[in-house]
N, C-alpha and C positions, 0 to 999 in steps of 0.2 A: 501582281505588281505591274499592272498595265498603265501606260501613259498615253493619253489622248492628245495628239497635236503638241507634243513637247513633253513636259514632266507632270504626270499625275501620280501622286504617291499612294494611290489606293493599293491595299494588299490582298484584296479579295481574289484577284486573278492570278496570284502567284502560286506556283506549284512547288512545294518545299517538303523536305523530309523532316519528320518529327523525331526529336531525340528525347529519350526518357532518362531522367536522372534518378538514381537510387541513393539513398543515404544509409550508411551503415553505422551502427552504434556498437559500443563495447558490450561484450556478452556479460550479463549479470550472473554472478555465481550465487546460487541459493542453496542453502543447506536443508536437507530433509529433516523433518522433526525427529525422526528416529536415529539420525546420524550422531554418533558419539562426539564427533568434532563440533557439531552444531551445539550440543549441550555444553561442551566445555567453552565454546566461544573461540573464534579464530582471531588471533592477533594480527592486525593488518601491518604490513611493513611501514616503517616510519619514513615519512616523506618530509624533508626539511622545508622551511619557509622559502629558502633560496630557490629550490626547484619548483615550488608551487608558483612563485612569482614569475620564474623563467617560462614555465609552461603556459601560464596565462598570457604573458606578453607575446610569446611565440604564436599562440593560437589566434590572438587578436590581430597580430601582424599578418598572419597567413590569410585570415578572412578579409582584411582590408585590401591586401595585395590582390587576392582573387577577384574581389568585386571590382576594383579599379581596372584590372586587366580585362575582365569581361566587358566592362563599359567601353574601354578604349578599343578593344577588338571589334565589338559590334558597331561602334561609331565609325571606325575606319572602313569596315566592310560595307556599311550602308553608304558612306561617301563614295567609295570606289564603284559600287553598283550604280549609283546615280550618275556619276561621271561617264560610266560605260554606256548607260542608256542615252545620255545626251549625245555622246559621240556617235552611237548607232543611229540615232534619230537624224542627225545631220548628214550622215552617210546615205541613208535611204532617200533623203530629199535630193541630195546631189545625184544619186543614181536615177531618180525619177526625171530630173531635168535632162539628163543625157539621153535617157530612153525616149522621152517625148520629142526631143529635137533630132535625134539621129536614128532612133530605133534600135540601138545597140544596148546590150546589157553589160554593165561594168561593175567592178568591185564585187564579183561573185554573186550578183543579184540574180534572183530567180522569179519566174512568173508562175503564179498559182502552184506554189510548192505544196505537195501533198502532206509534208511533215509539218506544215505550219500549225502552231497550236490553235486549238478551237477558240479560245478567247479572242485571238487576233482575227480569226475568220469572221467571228460575229461582229467585231467592231468595224472590219472592212466593209461588211454588207451595210453597216450604218453610215458608211462614208467617212469614217474617222481613221486618222493615222495614229498608230500606237506602237509602243514597245512592250516587250515581255521578257522576263528573266526566268529561266529554268535553272533551278538550283538543286542539282542532284549530287552534290559533294564535289569538292575541288573548286576549280574556277567556274563560275556560273556561265551559262550560254545565254547571250543576249540576242533577242529577235527584234526586228523592226519591220513594219509593213505600212504600205500606203496604197490606197485604192487608185486605180488609173481611170481615165475617162472612158476607155473601151470596156470597163467592167472587170478587167483583170486585177490581180493583186500582185504588186511588186514587193518582194521581201528580201531581207538580208539576215544572215545568221553568222555570228562571230563569237569567239571566245577570247577574252582579253587576258591571256595568260601572263603577259609581262606585267600588267598592272597588279594582278593578284599574287604574283610572286613577292611583291613588296610586302603584302600582308603576312606572308610566312616569316620574312625577316622581322617584321614588327612583333609577331608572336614570340619569336625567339628572344628578341630584346625584352619583351614583357616577362618571359619566364626567368631570364637572368636577373632582371631588376627585382622581380618579386622574391626570388631566392635571396638576393642580397638584402632585401628589406627584412625577410624572416630571420636570416642569420644575424643581421645587425640588431634586430629586436630581441633575439634570444641572448646575444652577448650583453645587451643593455639590461635584460632581465636578470642575468647571472650577476652582473655588477651591482645593480640596485638590491636584489634579493640577498646577495652575499653580504653587503654592508649592513643591511637590516638584521640579517641572521646573526652576524658576528656581534652586533650590539646587544641583541636579545640574549645570546649565549653568554656574553660577558656579564650581563645583568643577572642571569640565572646563577652563574658561578659566584658572583659577589653576594647574592641573596643567600645562597647555600652556606657561604662562609659566615655570614651574619647568623644564620640558624645554628651553625656549629659553635657559636659563642664568641666569634671575633667581632666584638661590638665596635671596634674602631674602623671597620671596613665600610666604605660608602659606595653605593652602586653607581651614583652619578660620576664619581671620579673613575670608577672602573671602566665605564663605557665611553668616557670623554664627553664633557658637557658643551662641546662646540656646536653640535647640531641640535636645534630646537625642534623636536618632533615628539611623537607619542611615546617613544622609548625614553626620552628625557623626562617627560611628565611621569612615566611609570617609575623611573629611577628616583625622582624627587619624592614621590609618594612612599616608596619603600624605605628611603632614607629617613623620612619623617616618622614612619612607623618604627624603624629600628631605634631612632633616638628616643621615642616615647617608651618603647619597651625597655631600653637600657636604663632610662630614668626610673621606671617602676621597679626593675630588678635591683638597682642600686638602693632605692628606698627600702625595699624588702630586706636586702642584706643588712643595711644599717639598723633597721628595727630588730632583726634577729640578733645581730651582734650586741646591740644595746641591752636587749632583754637578757641574753646569756651573761653579759658582763655584770649586769645588776644582780643576777642570781648567784654569781660566783661567790661573793662575800658571805651572804647568809647560808649558802650550802656548805661552804668551808667551815663556818661556825657550827653548823649542824653535825658535820662529820666529827669535828673536834669534841663536841658535847657527847656524841654517841660513844666515843672512846672512853669517856669517863663513867659510863654506866656500869653498874656491878655486873660481874659475870653471870651468864645465864642465857637460856634460849631466847627470851624476848630481846635482850641486848644484842645478840647476834643478828636477829632479824632487822633491828633498827639500824645497826651498823652496815649491814648488807644493802639495805634500801638507800641509805644515805650515800654510800659509796657509788651505787648505781646512778643516783641522781647527779652526783658530782661528775661521773664519767660522761653522762649525757650532756651536761652543761659544757664540759671541755670539748666534746665532739661538735656541738653546735657552734662554738667559737671557732673551731678549726675549719669547719665548713664555710663559715662567714669569711674567714681570712682567705681561703682558697677561692671563693667566689669573687673576691676583690681583685684577683689576678695581680696581686702585688708581691706574692711570695717569690723568693729567689733561692735556687738550689746551691749548696756548697759542694761543688763537684770534686770528687777524688777518684783515683784509680783503685778499684776494688776487685780482688780475685773472687769471682762470683760463687764458685763451688764451695770454697771454705766458708765464705760469709753465710751462705744459705744453711749449711750444716749446723753452724753454731747458733744461728737465730732460730731455726726450727727446733733444735734440741731444747732451747730455753722456753719457746712459746708453746710448742705442741710436742712433747716428748713421744707421744704415741704415733706420730706421723713418721712414715718411712721416706728417707731421702735417697735418691739415685742421681749420680752425676755421670752422665753419658759423655759429656765433653765440657771441659772447663774453659773459661774465658775471663779476661780482665776487662771490666766495663768501667765507663766513666759515669759516676753517679754520686748521689748524696747518700751516705750510709744511713743517716738518721731517717730520712724520708723513705728509703728502700725498706728499712726495718719496719716502718709504720705500714707500708703497703703489704709486705709479706705477713705481718701479724694480723692485719685485718682480713686477708684472704684465708688464713688458717682459722681464725675465729669464726668466719662465716661458714667454712666447711665443717667445723666441729659442731656449730650450733644448729645448722639447717640440713647438713648431710648426714651420712652414716659411714662408719669405718668400713674398710681401712682408708685412711687419708694418705695419699701418695704425693710427694714433692719430687719433681725431676728437674735437673739442670742440663741443658744441651746448648753449649755455647752461650750466646746472650739471651737465651730463652729460659724462663722459669715457669713451670706448670704446677698448679695445685689442683688435685682431683680428689673428689669424694665419691662415694657410691650410694648417694641418696637419691631423692626424686628428681634432682636436676633443677636448673633455674627456671622460673616462670617465663611464659612466652613474652609478656610485656617487657621484662628486663632484657631479654635477648633482642627484642625489637627496638626499644627506646633507650636502653642503657640504664645504669643504676640511677635511682632517684631517692632523695631523702625521705625517711620515714616509710620506705617500702623495702621490706626484707628480701633477702635472696631465697626465699622459700615460697612455694605456692600456698602454703598454709599460713595465713596471716595471724593465726592464733599463737604462732611460735614466738620465742623470746627474741629480743632485739628491737632496735628502733629503725633499722634500715640505713643507718649513717655509715656503717663500716665500708661498704662497697663504694658509696659516694665519696668518702674521704680517700679511699684507695685510688679511685679514678682521678680525683683532683691532684693528689700527690704525684701520680704517674704523669699527668700533664706538666707539672712543674719540672719533673725530671727529664722531660723530652722523650719519654718512653711511650709504649703503646700497650694497653691492657684490653684483652678481648675475652668474651665469654661464649661458651658453647655447651651443649649437652651431648653425652655419649649415648649412642643407640642402645636399646635394651639388650639386643643380641650380643653386644660387646661389653656387657656388664653394667651399663647405665651409669648415672652419676653426672655431676657438673664439673666442668674444667674451666679454670681461669688461667689465661696464658699471658705472661708479661714478657715483652721484648724491650731490652735495655740497649742503649747506644754503646758501641764498643769504645775501647780506649782510643 
């Protein structure tokens, strides 16, 4: 950093310390092929969108603040060094005039200083005045030399500590400002990410309610339609899909109800005609099949009514223990009833009888004895000791024309549990299904939770 006769900004003559920068990255965790955890797969912790946006903004803010701080620091340091060189250059010229006129050395000037840097000695031999900055950390040492007429070299050496102390104050201000920028950016990220995350979470909850059968729920209303962004477009698309799906389901329900309704009259006539057949085994078979067909048509009509979500329960206060005893004795006399704790529930007796009858029929048809019915407060459990419910029923719930048995060749049309679930929904109750482990006897358990009085 020599300057010849004033300011020359060449950097080749500068002696400076080199600083090495190392970058550290996050350690990557790799699983060995033989590690059991690697075979099972590790579930990464869930990181919400809010924190992802927050981290991204914080990182960008930190990088921008760091770059700007370095630029400002280097620019300020370079300006201070140039000013110090100019000042030292003026001082050495003033000391030269005093020495040549009076022969006295002023301002701590020295002649032929042995510590004079080699670049300055070389320039002095060429008859050039120059400055030199020695940067060994801290405040730089500024040299200035000028050749004299008698062949000697007049030089000055100074450290401008007062000027470079301002640089420390500037660095402190940059650190505080950068920290404020990062904190402000992080807070802004939390605010923006939180708002977006809340809207997406509300959209997911509303979409889940639509999937559960609440066709009147609209995602755009749930998230609030005031902000026009990608979440609003997503909500519009989901609402349009829900409307289309609801329309198709309603059309399917109406077709099913119309077909069942049209079949009711001829099937009723068929049942009546079967009763007029002369006694005998063929007549019994015809009457049995005609009655089964009539039951199927009535079940399909009931499912269609339940799908229409227009059914209303006639609620009454019912002593649950006594009610279950009487209904089980009539529907499945072979089943054992245990009342651990009685309760008065608020329910529709006719619909509750329908639910209980369908659960008992499913246990008798697809399970194995003994069939056990237990009452414990507002809970009613029906258990058999058969093969249990199939996995798809436990996962997705009852579905029409899918029986409660893993053996599809069994009897039944799969409408019993569907009707039981629909009637439970009308009652405001809850019906769950599970299997008992084999070491505990095996079997299927249907558990009904009724609202109390």
